[in-house]
DSSP file (Angstrom, degrees, kcal/mol; ACC not computed):
  #  RESIDUE AA STRUCTURE BP1 BP2  ACC     N-H-->O    O-->H-N    N-H-->O    O-->H-N    TCO  KAPPA ALPHA  PHI   PSI    X-CA   Y-CA   Z-CA
    1    1 A M              0   0    0      0, 0.0     2,-0.3     0, 0.0    13,-0.1   0.000 360.0 360.0 360.0 134.4    9.2   -6.2   14.9
    2    2 A K        -     0   0    0     11,-0.1    11,-3.3   107,-0.0     2,-0.4  -0.905 360.0-109.0-129.3 158.7   10.6   -6.5   11.4
    3    3 A V  E     -A   12   0A   0     -2,-0.3     2,-0.4     9,-0.2     9,-0.2  -0.705  30.8-160.3 -86.1 133.2    9.1   -7.1    7.9
    4    4 A I  E     -A   11   0A   0      7,-3.1     7,-2.8    -2,-0.4     2,-0.5  -0.954   2.4-153.3-116.9 131.0    9.9  -10.5    6.4
    5    5 A R  E     -A   10   0A   0     -2,-0.4     2,-0.4     5,-0.2     5,-0.2  -0.900  12.3-178.3-106.3 132.4    9.7  -11.2    2.7
    6    6 A D  E >   -A    9   0A   0      3,-3.0     3,-2.2    -2,-0.5     2,-0.6  -0.834  66.1 -68.9-127.9  90.9    9.0  -14.7    1.3
    7    7 A K  T 3  S-     0   0    0     -2,-0.4    -1,-0.0     1,-0.3    19,-0.0  -0.502 119.9 -10.6  59.7-105.9    9.1  -14.4   -2.5
    8    8 A R  T 3  S+     0   0    0     -2,-0.6    19,-2.8    -3,-0.1     2,-0.3   0.414 122.7  86.0-102.9   0.5    5.9  -12.4   -3.2
    9    9 A K  E <   -AB   6  26A   0     -3,-2.2    -3,-3.0    17,-0.2     2,-0.4  -0.765  60.6-155.8-102.9 148.9    4.4  -12.6    0.3
   10   10 A F  E     -AB   5  25A   0     15,-2.5    14,-2.8    -2,-0.3    15,-1.3  -0.970  11.6-178.6-125.8 141.1    5.2  -10.2    3.2
   11   11 A Y  E     -AB   4  23A   0     -7,-2.8    -7,-3.1    -2,-0.4     2,-0.5  -0.897  23.7-130.8-131.9 159.4    5.0  -10.9    6.9
   12   12 A L  E     -AB   3  22A   0     10,-2.5    10,-2.8    -2,-0.3     2,-0.3  -0.971  27.7-125.2-111.6 125.4    5.5   -9.0   10.1
   13   13 A E  E     + B   0  21A   0    -11,-3.3     2,-0.3    -2,-0.5     8,-0.3  -0.531  38.8 177.6 -67.3 127.6    7.6  -10.7   12.8
   14   14 A V        -     0   0    0      6,-2.6     2,-0.8    -2,-0.3    -1,-0.0  -0.911  34.3-131.4-130.6 159.4    5.6  -10.8   16.0
   15   15 A F        +     0   0    0     -2,-0.3     5,-0.1     3,-0.0     6,-0.0  -0.785  54.2 137.3-113.6  87.5    6.2  -12.3   19.4
   16   16 A N        -     0   0    0      3,-0.8    -2,-0.1    -2,-0.8     5,-0.0  -0.985  57.6-132.9-134.5 136.8    3.0  -14.1   20.0
   17   17 A P  S    S+     0   0    0      0, 0.0     3,-0.1     0, 0.0    -1,-0.1   0.753 107.0  51.5 -64.7 -20.7    2.6  -17.6   21.5
   18   18 A V  S    S-     0   0    0      1,-0.3     2,-0.3     2,-0.0    -3,-0.0   0.887 124.8  -1.2 -83.8 -41.3    0.1  -18.5   18.8
   19   19 A H        -     0   0    0      1,-0.1    -3,-0.8    -3,-0.0    -1,-0.3  -0.990  50.8-142.0-150.4 155.8    2.2  -17.5   15.7
   20   20 A E  S    S+     0   0    0     -2,-0.3    -6,-2.6     1,-0.2     2,-0.3   0.621  85.9  31.1 -94.6 -15.5    5.6  -16.0   15.0
   21   21 A K  E     -B   13   0A   0     -8,-0.3     2,-0.5    -6,-0.0    -8,-0.2  -0.998  65.9-139.6-146.8 149.7    4.6  -13.9   12.0
   22   22 A K  E     -B   12   0A   0    -10,-2.8   -10,-2.5    -2,-0.3     2,-0.3  -0.915  27.9-120.1-109.8 129.6    1.6  -12.0   10.8
   23   23 A F  E     +B   11   0A   0     -2,-0.5   -12,-0.2   -12,-0.2    20,-0.1  -0.524  30.9 176.6 -69.6 126.3    0.6  -12.1    7.1
   24   24 A L  E     -     0   0A   0    -14,-2.8    19,-1.7     1,-0.4     2,-0.3   0.764  49.6 -80.2-100.3 -33.9    0.6   -8.5    5.7
   25   25 A G  E     -BC  10  42A   0    -15,-1.3   -15,-2.5    17,-0.3    -1,-0.4  -0.966  38.3 -97.0 156.3-171.6   -0.2   -9.2    2.0
   26   26 A R  E     -BC   9  41A   0     15,-2.3    15,-3.0    -2,-0.3     2,-0.5  -0.987  24.8-114.3-144.9 148.2    1.2  -10.3   -1.3
   27   27 A I  E     - C   0  40A   0    -19,-2.8     2,-0.3    -2,-0.3    13,-0.2  -0.744  38.9-175.3 -81.6 125.9    2.4   -8.8   -4.6
   28   28 A L  E     - C   0  39A   0     11,-3.3    11,-3.0    -2,-0.5     2,-0.7  -0.909  25.9-129.8-119.4 150.7    0.1   -9.7   -7.4
   29   29 A T  E     - C   0  38A   0     -2,-0.3     2,-0.3     9,-0.2     9,-0.2  -0.908  36.4-179.9 -99.2 116.1    0.4   -8.9  -11.1
   30   30 A L  E     - C   0  37A   0      7,-2.8     7,-2.9    -2,-0.7     2,-0.4  -0.821  29.6-113.0-117.0 154.4   -2.8   -7.3  -12.3
   31   31 A Q  E     + C   0  36A   0     -2,-0.3     2,-0.3     5,-0.2     5,-0.2  -0.744  39.3 166.3 -86.3 129.9   -4.0   -6.0  -15.7
   32   32 A A  E >   - C   0  35A   0      3,-2.7     3,-1.3    -2,-0.4    -2,-0.0  -0.937  69.3 -12.8-145.7 120.4   -4.5   -2.3  -15.9
   33   33 A G  T 3  S-     0   0    0     -2,-0.3     3,-0.1     1,-0.3    -2,-0.0   0.832 128.2 -53.6  60.1  32.7   -4.9   -0.4  -19.2
   34   34 A G  T 3  S+     0   0    0      1,-0.2     2,-0.3     0, 0.0    -1,-0.3   0.556 120.7  91.6  81.4   7.6   -3.7   -3.4  -21.2
   35   35 A E  E <  S-C   32   0A   0     -3,-1.3    -3,-2.7    -5,-0.0     2,-0.3  -0.930  79.7-103.1-132.9 159.9   -0.5   -3.9  -19.3
   36   36 A D  E     -C   31   0A   0     -2,-0.3     2,-0.4    -5,-0.2    -5,-0.2  -0.640  37.1-171.0 -81.0 134.7    0.7   -5.9  -16.3
   37   37 A V  E     -C   30   0A   0     -7,-2.9    -7,-2.8    -2,-0.3     2,-0.6  -0.992  22.4-129.1-130.2 133.6    1.2   -3.9  -13.1
   38   38 A E  E     +C   29   0A   0     -2,-0.4    37,-0.9    -9,-0.2    36,-0.9  -0.722  34.9 177.6 -82.4 122.0    2.8   -5.1   -9.9
   39   39 A V  E     -Cd  28  75A   0    -11,-3.0   -11,-3.3    -2,-0.6     2,-0.6  -0.988  27.2-138.1-128.7 132.3    0.4   -4.3   -7.0
   40   40 A F  E     -Cd  27  76A   0     35,-2.5    37,-3.2    -2,-0.4     2,-0.6  -0.825  21.7-162.4 -88.1 122.8    0.8   -5.1   -3.3
   41   41 A V  E     -Cd  26  77A   0    -15,-3.0   -15,-2.3    -2,-0.6    37,-0.2  -0.929   8.8-143.2-109.1 121.3   -2.5   -6.3   -2.0
   42   42 A T  E     -C   25   0A   0     35,-2.5   -17,-0.3    -2,-0.6     3,-0.1  -0.225  35.8 -81.7 -72.5 167.8   -2.9   -6.2    1.8
   43   43 A H        -     0   0    0    -19,-1.7    -1,-0.2   -20,-0.1     2,-0.0  -0.368  67.4 -78.8 -63.5 155.4   -4.8   -8.9    3.7
   44   44 A F        -     0   0    0     34,-0.1     2,-0.3    -3,-0.1    36,-0.2  -0.326  50.2-144.5 -62.5 134.3   -8.5   -8.3    3.7
   45   45 A K  B     -e   80   0A   0     34,-2.9    36,-3.5    -3,-0.1    -1,-0.1  -0.774   9.3-158.3-102.4 145.2   -9.6   -5.6    6.1
   46   46 A K    >>  -     0   0    0     -2,-0.3     4,-2.4    34,-0.2     3,-2.2  -0.984  15.0-144.0-121.4 117.1  -12.9   -5.6    8.1
   47   47 A P  T 34 S+     0   0    0      0, 0.0     5,-0.1     0, 0.0    -1,-0.1   0.790  98.3  51.5 -54.1 -31.2  -13.8   -2.0    9.3
   48   48 A N  T 34 S+     0   0    0      1,-0.2    34,-0.0     3,-0.1     4,-0.0   0.592 120.8  30.8 -84.7  -8.2  -15.2   -3.3   12.6
   49   49 A T  T <4 S+     0   0    0     -3,-2.2     2,-0.3     2,-0.1    -1,-0.2   0.612 103.7  76.0-122.4 -17.6  -12.2   -5.4   13.6
   50   50 A H  S  < S-     0   0    0     -4,-2.4     2,-0.5     1,-0.1    -5,-0.0  -0.686  93.7 -91.8 -99.1 152.1   -9.1   -3.6   12.1
   51   51 A F        +     0   0    0     -2,-0.3     2,-0.4     8,-0.1    -1,-0.1  -0.452  57.1 170.6 -59.5 111.9   -7.4   -0.5   13.4
   52   52 A Y        -     0   0    0     -2,-0.5     2,-1.9     6,-0.1     6,-0.2  -0.987  35.9-128.8-136.4 117.7   -9.2    2.1   11.3
   53   53 A I    >   -     0   0    0      4,-1.7     3,-2.9    -2,-0.4     4,-0.1  -0.477  66.5 -67.0 -76.9  83.0   -8.7    5.8   12.1
   54   54 A K  T 3  S-     0   0    0     -2,-1.9    -1,-0.2     1,-0.3     0, 0.0   0.838 105.1 -43.5  41.4  52.5  -12.3    7.1   12.4
   55   55 A G  T 3  S+     0   0    0      2,-0.1    -1,-0.3    -3,-0.1    62,-0.3   0.515 119.5 108.3  78.3   3.7  -13.1    6.5    8.7
   56   56 A Q  S <  S-     0   0    0     -3,-2.9    60,-1.1     1,-0.3     2,-0.3   0.817  81.7 -76.4 -88.3 -31.2   -9.8    8.0    7.6
   57   57 A G        -     0   0    0     58,-0.3    -4,-1.7    59,-0.1    -1,-0.3  -0.908  42.4 -73.3 156.2 175.2   -8.0    4.9    6.4
   58   58 A Y        -     0   0    0     56,-0.4    56,-0.3    -2,-0.3    -6,-0.1  -0.910  47.2-125.3-105.0 121.1   -6.0    1.7    7.2
   59   59 A P        -     0   0    0      0, 0.0     2,-0.4     0, 0.0    54,-0.2  -0.326  20.2-152.6 -65.1 146.6   -2.5    2.2    8.5
   60   60 A V  E     -H  112   0B   0     52,-2.8    52,-2.6    36,-0.1     5,-0.1  -0.978  28.8 -99.4-122.6 134.7    0.3    0.5    6.6
   61   61 A N  E  >  -H  111   0B   0     -2,-0.4     4,-2.1    50,-0.2    50,-0.3  -0.257  25.3-139.9 -53.9 128.5    3.6   -0.5    8.3
   62   62 A N  H  > S+     0   0    0     48,-2.6     4,-1.8     1,-0.2    -1,-0.1   0.882 102.6  50.4 -61.4 -41.4    6.3    2.0    7.5
   63   63 A D  H  > S+     0   0    0     47,-0.4     4,-2.2     1,-0.2    -1,-0.2   0.854 108.2  54.1 -66.9 -34.0    9.0   -0.7    7.0
   64   64 A L  H  > S+     0   0    0      2,-0.2     4,-2.6     1,-0.2     5,-0.2   0.924 105.9  52.6 -63.4 -43.9    6.7   -2.6    4.7
   65   65 A L  H  X S+     0   0    0     -4,-2.1     4,-2.3     1,-0.2    -2,-0.2   0.907 110.1  48.1 -58.5 -42.2    6.3    0.6    2.6
   66   66 A L  H  X S+     0   0    0     -4,-1.8     4,-2.4     2,-0.2    -1,-0.2   0.904 111.3  50.4 -64.9 -41.0   10.1    0.9    2.3
   67   67 A A  H  X S+     0   0    0     -4,-2.2     4,-1.2     2,-0.2    -2,-0.2   0.895 111.7  48.0 -64.3 -40.0   10.4   -2.8    1.4
   68   68 A L  H  <>S+     0   0    0     -4,-2.6     5,-2.4     2,-0.2    -2,-0.2   0.904 110.7  50.7 -67.7 -41.1    7.8   -2.4   -1.4
   69   69 A K  H ><5S+     0   0    0     -4,-2.3     3,-1.5     1,-0.2    -2,-0.2   0.919 110.2  50.0 -61.0 -43.5    9.4    0.7   -2.7
   70   70 A N  H 3<5S+     0   0    0     -4,-2.4    -1,-0.2     1,-0.3    -2,-0.2   0.753 107.2  55.0 -66.8 -24.1   12.8   -1.1   -2.8
   71   71 A A  T 3<5S-     0   0    0     -4,-1.2    -1,-0.3    -3,-0.2    -2,-0.2   0.318 116.8-116.7 -89.5   7.7   11.1   -4.0   -4.7
   72   72 A N  T < 5 +     0   0    0     -3,-1.5     2,-0.4     1,-0.2    -3,-0.2   0.763  58.9 157.3  61.5  29.1    9.8   -1.5   -7.3
   73   73 A V      < -     0   0    0     -5,-2.4    -1,-0.2     1,-0.1   -34,-0.1  -0.734  22.8-169.7 -81.2 131.1    6.2   -2.1   -6.5
   74   74 A K        +     0   0    0    -36,-0.9    19,-2.3    -2,-0.4    20,-0.4   0.711  58.4  41.6 -97.5 -23.5    4.2    1.0   -7.6
   75   75 A F  E     -dF  39  92A   0    -37,-0.9   -35,-2.5    17,-0.3     2,-0.4  -0.902  55.4-156.5-130.7 153.9    0.8    0.5   -6.1
   76   76 A I  E     -dF  40  91A   0     15,-2.7    15,-1.9    -2,-0.3     2,-0.4  -0.996  11.0-163.7-126.7 136.4   -0.9   -0.7   -2.9
   77   77 A M  E     -dF  41  90A   0    -37,-3.2   -35,-2.5    -2,-0.4    13,-0.2  -0.973   3.3-163.0-121.7 133.0   -4.4   -2.1   -2.8
   78   78 A I  E     - F   0  89A   0     11,-2.9    11,-2.2    -2,-0.4     2,-0.3  -0.930  11.0-152.1-117.4 105.9   -6.4   -2.5    0.4
   79   79 A P  E     - F   0  88A   0      0, 0.0   -34,-2.9     0, 0.0     2,-0.5  -0.614   9.3-159.9 -77.6 133.5   -9.4   -4.8    0.1
   80   80 A E  E     -eF  45  87A   0      7,-3.5     7,-2.0    -2,-0.3     2,-0.8  -0.966   5.4-165.3-119.8 121.7  -12.2   -3.9    2.6
   81   81 A E  E     + F   0  86A   0    -36,-3.5     5,-0.2    -2,-0.5     2,-0.1  -0.838  16.3 176.0-111.1  94.6  -14.8   -6.5    3.4
   82   82 A G        -     0   0    0      3,-2.3   -36,-0.0    -2,-0.8    -2,-0.0  -0.290  46.2 -99.4 -88.1 178.9  -17.8   -5.0    5.1
   83   83 A K  S    S+     0   0    0      1,-0.2    -1,-0.1    -2,-0.1     3,-0.1   0.866 120.6  16.9 -66.3 -36.1  -21.1   -6.7    6.1
   84   84 A Q  S    S+     0   0    0      1,-0.1     2,-0.3     0, 0.0    -1,-0.2   0.597 126.2  41.1-109.3 -16.9  -22.9   -5.4    3.0
   85   85 A D        -     0   0    0      2,-0.0    -3,-2.3     0, 0.0     2,-0.4  -0.906  51.6-155.7-140.3 155.8  -20.2   -4.4    0.6
   86   86 A F  E     +F   81   0A   0     -2,-0.3     2,-0.3    -5,-0.2    38,-0.2  -0.994  28.3 153.8-132.5 128.3  -16.7   -5.3   -0.8
   87   87 A R  E     -F   80   0A   0     -7,-2.0    -7,-3.5    -2,-0.4     2,-0.4  -0.953  30.5-136.6-146.1 164.5  -14.4   -2.7   -2.3
   88   88 A C  E     -FG  79 122A   0     34,-2.3    34,-3.2    -2,-0.3     2,-0.5  -0.979   9.8-147.1-126.3 139.7  -10.7   -2.1   -2.8
   89   89 A Y  E     -FG  78 121A   0    -11,-2.2   -11,-2.9    -2,-0.4     2,-0.4  -0.913  19.4-169.6-106.0 132.3   -8.8    1.1   -2.2
   90   90 A L  E     +FG  77 120A   0     30,-2.6    30,-2.5    -2,-0.5     2,-0.3  -0.966  15.7 148.7-127.1 136.3   -5.8    1.8   -4.5
   91   91 A T  E     -F   76   0A   0    -15,-1.9   -15,-2.7    -2,-0.4     2,-0.2  -0.968  47.4 -89.1-153.7 167.6   -3.1    4.3   -4.4
   92   92 A K  E >>  -F   75   0A   0     -2,-0.3     3,-1.1   -17,-0.2     4,-0.6  -0.561  29.8-128.7 -78.9 144.2    0.6    4.7   -5.4
   93   93 A I  H >> S+     0   0    0    -19,-2.3     3,-1.6     1,-0.3     4,-0.6   0.890 109.0  63.3 -56.8 -40.1    3.2    3.7   -2.9
   94   94 A E  H >> S+     0   0    0    -20,-0.4     4,-1.1     1,-0.3     3,-0.9   0.788  91.0  66.3 -59.7 -26.4    4.9    7.1   -3.4
   95   95 A N  H <> S+     0   0    0     -3,-1.1     4,-3.3     1,-0.3     5,-0.3   0.814  93.0  60.4 -64.7 -28.8    1.7    8.7   -2.0
   96   96 A Y  H << S+     0   0    0     -3,-1.6     4,-0.3    -4,-0.6    -1,-0.3   0.764 107.5  45.3 -68.7 -23.0    2.5    7.1    1.4
   97   97 A F  H << S+     0   0    0     -3,-0.9    -1,-0.2    -4,-0.6    -2,-0.2   0.668 127.7  25.8 -91.8 -18.1    5.8    9.0    1.4
   98   98 A S  H  < S+     0   0    0     -4,-1.1    -2,-0.2    -3,-0.1    -3,-0.2   0.735 130.4  28.9-114.1 -31.3    4.3   12.4    0.3
   99   99 A D  S  < S+     0   0    0     -4,-3.3     2,-0.2    -5,-0.2    -3,-0.2   0.222  97.4  90.0-120.9  14.6    0.6   12.5    1.3
  100  100 A S        -     0   0    0     -5,-0.3     2,-0.4    -4,-0.3    14,-0.2  -0.533  61.1-133.0-106.9 173.3    0.3   10.3    4.4
  101  101 A R  E     -I  113   0B   0     12,-1.9    12,-2.1    -2,-0.2     2,-0.3  -0.961  23.5-113.8-125.5 150.2    0.5   10.9    8.1
  102  102 A L  E     -I  112   0B   0     -2,-0.4     2,-0.3    10,-0.2    10,-0.2  -0.621  37.2-177.9 -80.0 134.1    2.4    8.9   10.7
  103  103 A V  E     -I  111   0B   0      8,-2.7     8,-1.7    -2,-0.3     2,-0.4  -0.927  12.7-153.2-130.9 157.5    0.2    7.1   13.3
  104  104 A A        -     0   0    0     -2,-0.3     2,-0.4     6,-0.2     5,-0.1  -0.993   2.5-164.2-136.4 129.8    1.0    5.0   16.2
  105  105 A E    >   -     0   0    0     -2,-0.4     3,-1.9     4,-0.4    -2,-0.0  -0.860  45.5 -88.0-104.9 144.6   -1.1    2.3   17.8
  106  106 A E  T 3  S+     0   0    0     -2,-0.4     3,-0.1     1,-0.3    -1,-0.1  -0.274 112.9   4.0 -55.3 132.7   -0.1    1.1   21.3
  107  107 A K  T 3  S+     0   0    0      1,-0.2     2,-0.3    -3,-0.0    -1,-0.3   0.763 110.8 116.3  62.4  28.6    2.5   -1.7   21.1
  108  108 A A    <   -     0   0    0     -3,-1.9    -1,-0.2     1,-0.0     3,-0.1  -0.861  68.1-105.4-125.3 160.5    2.7   -1.4   17.3
  109  109 A E        -     0   0    0     -2,-0.3    -4,-0.4     1,-0.2    -1,-0.0  -0.307  56.0 -73.8 -74.8 162.9    5.3   -0.4   14.8
  110  110 A P        -     0   0    0      0, 0.0   -48,-2.6     0, 0.0   -47,-0.4  -0.359  60.1-177.6 -59.7 137.1    5.3    3.0   13.0
  111  111 A Q  E     -HI  61 103B   0     -8,-1.7    -8,-2.7   -50,-0.3     2,-0.3  -0.921  19.6-141.4-136.1 159.7    2.6    3.1   10.4
  112  112 A R  E     -HI  60 102B   0    -52,-2.6   -52,-2.8    -2,-0.3     2,-0.4  -0.929  15.7-162.5-122.6 148.7    1.4    5.6    7.8
  113  113 A V  E     - I   0 101B   0    -12,-2.1   -12,-1.9    -2,-0.3   -56,-0.1  -0.988  12.0-169.2-135.9 142.2   -2.2    6.3    6.7
  114  114 A I        -     0   0    0     -2,-0.4   -56,-0.4   -56,-0.3   -14,-0.1  -0.993  40.5-104.8-121.4 133.0   -3.9    7.9    3.8
  115  115 A P    >   -     0   0    0      0, 0.0     3,-2.0     0, 0.0   -58,-0.3  -0.322  24.1-129.3 -57.7 137.4   -7.6    8.6    4.0
  116  116 A C  G >  S+     0   0    0    -60,-1.1     3,-2.0     1,-0.3   -26,-0.1   0.854 107.3  63.1 -56.2 -36.0   -9.7    6.1    2.0
  117  117 A M  G 3  S+     0   0    0    -62,-0.3    -1,-0.3     1,-0.3     4,-0.1   0.652  99.5  54.9 -68.6 -11.3  -11.5    9.0    0.3
  118  118 A E  G <  S+     0   0    0     -3,-2.0    -1,-0.3     2,-0.1     2,-0.3   0.421  99.8  77.0 -95.9  -0.6   -8.2   10.1   -1.2
  119  119 A M  S <  S-     0   0    0     -3,-2.0     2,-0.4    -4,-0.3   -28,-0.2  -0.709  94.3 -98.2-104.7 159.2   -7.6    6.7   -2.7
  120  120 A K  E     -G   90   0A   0    -30,-2.5   -30,-2.6    -2,-0.3     2,-0.5  -0.631  35.5-141.3 -75.8 130.2   -9.2    5.3   -5.8
  121  121 A S  E     -G   89   0A   0     -2,-0.4     2,-0.3   -32,-0.2   -32,-0.2  -0.836  23.3-173.8 -96.7 127.4  -12.2    3.0   -4.9
  122  122 A L  E     -G   88   0A   0    -34,-3.2   -34,-2.3    -2,-0.5     2,-0.5  -0.903  22.9-139.0-122.2 147.7  -12.5   -0.1   -7.1
  123  123 A K        +     0   0    0     -2,-0.3     2,-0.3   -36,-0.2   -36,-0.1  -0.924  35.5 165.6-100.3 128.6  -15.0   -2.9   -7.4
  124  124 A M        -     0   0    0     -2,-0.5     2,-0.7   -38,-0.2     3,-0.1  -0.916  47.8 -88.2-137.2 163.2  -13.4   -6.3   -7.9
  125  125 A D     >  -     0   0    0     -2,-0.3     4,-2.2     1,-0.2     5,-0.2  -0.653  37.5-153.7 -74.2 114.7  -14.4   -9.9   -7.7
  126  126 A K  H  > S+     0   0    0     -2,-0.7     4,-2.7     1,-0.2    -1,-0.2   0.890  88.5  47.7 -60.3 -44.5  -13.9  -10.7   -4.0
  127  127 A E  H  > S+     0   0    0      2,-0.2     4,-2.3     1,-0.2    -1,-0.2   0.883 111.6  49.3 -70.7 -38.0  -13.3  -14.5   -4.4
  128  128 A I  H  > S+     0   0    0      2,-0.2     4,-1.9     1,-0.2    -1,-0.2   0.930 115.0  45.4 -64.0 -43.9  -10.8  -14.1   -7.3
  129  129 A L  H  X S+     0   0    0     -4,-2.2     4,-2.2     2,-0.2    -2,-0.2   0.904 110.7  53.9 -66.5 -40.8   -8.9  -11.5   -5.3
  130  130 A R  H  X S+     0   0    0     -4,-2.7     4,-2.8    -5,-0.2     5,-0.3   0.922 108.7  48.8 -58.2 -45.8   -9.0  -13.7   -2.2
  131  131 A R  H  X S+     0   0    0     -4,-2.3     4,-1.7     1,-0.2    -1,-0.2   0.892 111.2  50.8 -62.8 -39.4   -7.5  -16.7   -4.0
  132  132 A G  H  < S+     0   0    0     -4,-1.9    -1,-0.2    -5,-0.2    -2,-0.2   0.873 116.6  39.6 -64.7 -37.7   -4.8  -14.5   -5.4
  133  133 A V  H  < S+     0   0    0     -4,-2.2    -2,-0.2     1,-0.1    -1,-0.2   0.909 125.7  30.3 -79.7 -44.2   -3.8  -13.1   -2.0
  134  134 A Y  H  <        0   0    0     -4,-2.8    -3,-0.2    -5,-0.2    -2,-0.2   0.630 360.0 360.0 -98.2 -14.4   -4.1  -16.1    0.2
  135  135 A F     <        0   0    0     -4,-1.7    -3,-0.2    -5,-0.3    -1,-0.1   0.435 360.0 360.0-120.0 360.0   -3.3  -19.1   -2.0
């Protein structure tokens, strides 16, 4: 499985009869501290359906992290859509190379994870972010 970049969107090549690639997320330009910042926003996560290490965090594909680093993206944001709540976790890409641990899911590519409690938790408008990521 390899990471495929299509302009600002990233996909994972998969061998599935339903689809050939899985959407991983998109680079968005967001305002922070009065300046534009390039942030990779993953597809929306649902704690009860996505691979989630016992409350510790959401793994991110190791090859995707390398591609984002090579594209000079500095931050990664993981939107989490729970039944009652919506929040986003934000951290620097470099933290995945220094403060993460390698995890493996059966039949999955190498991934890295940082505990959510070690990331900055943000409140954002879910629908605005959804439109930015998916459209």
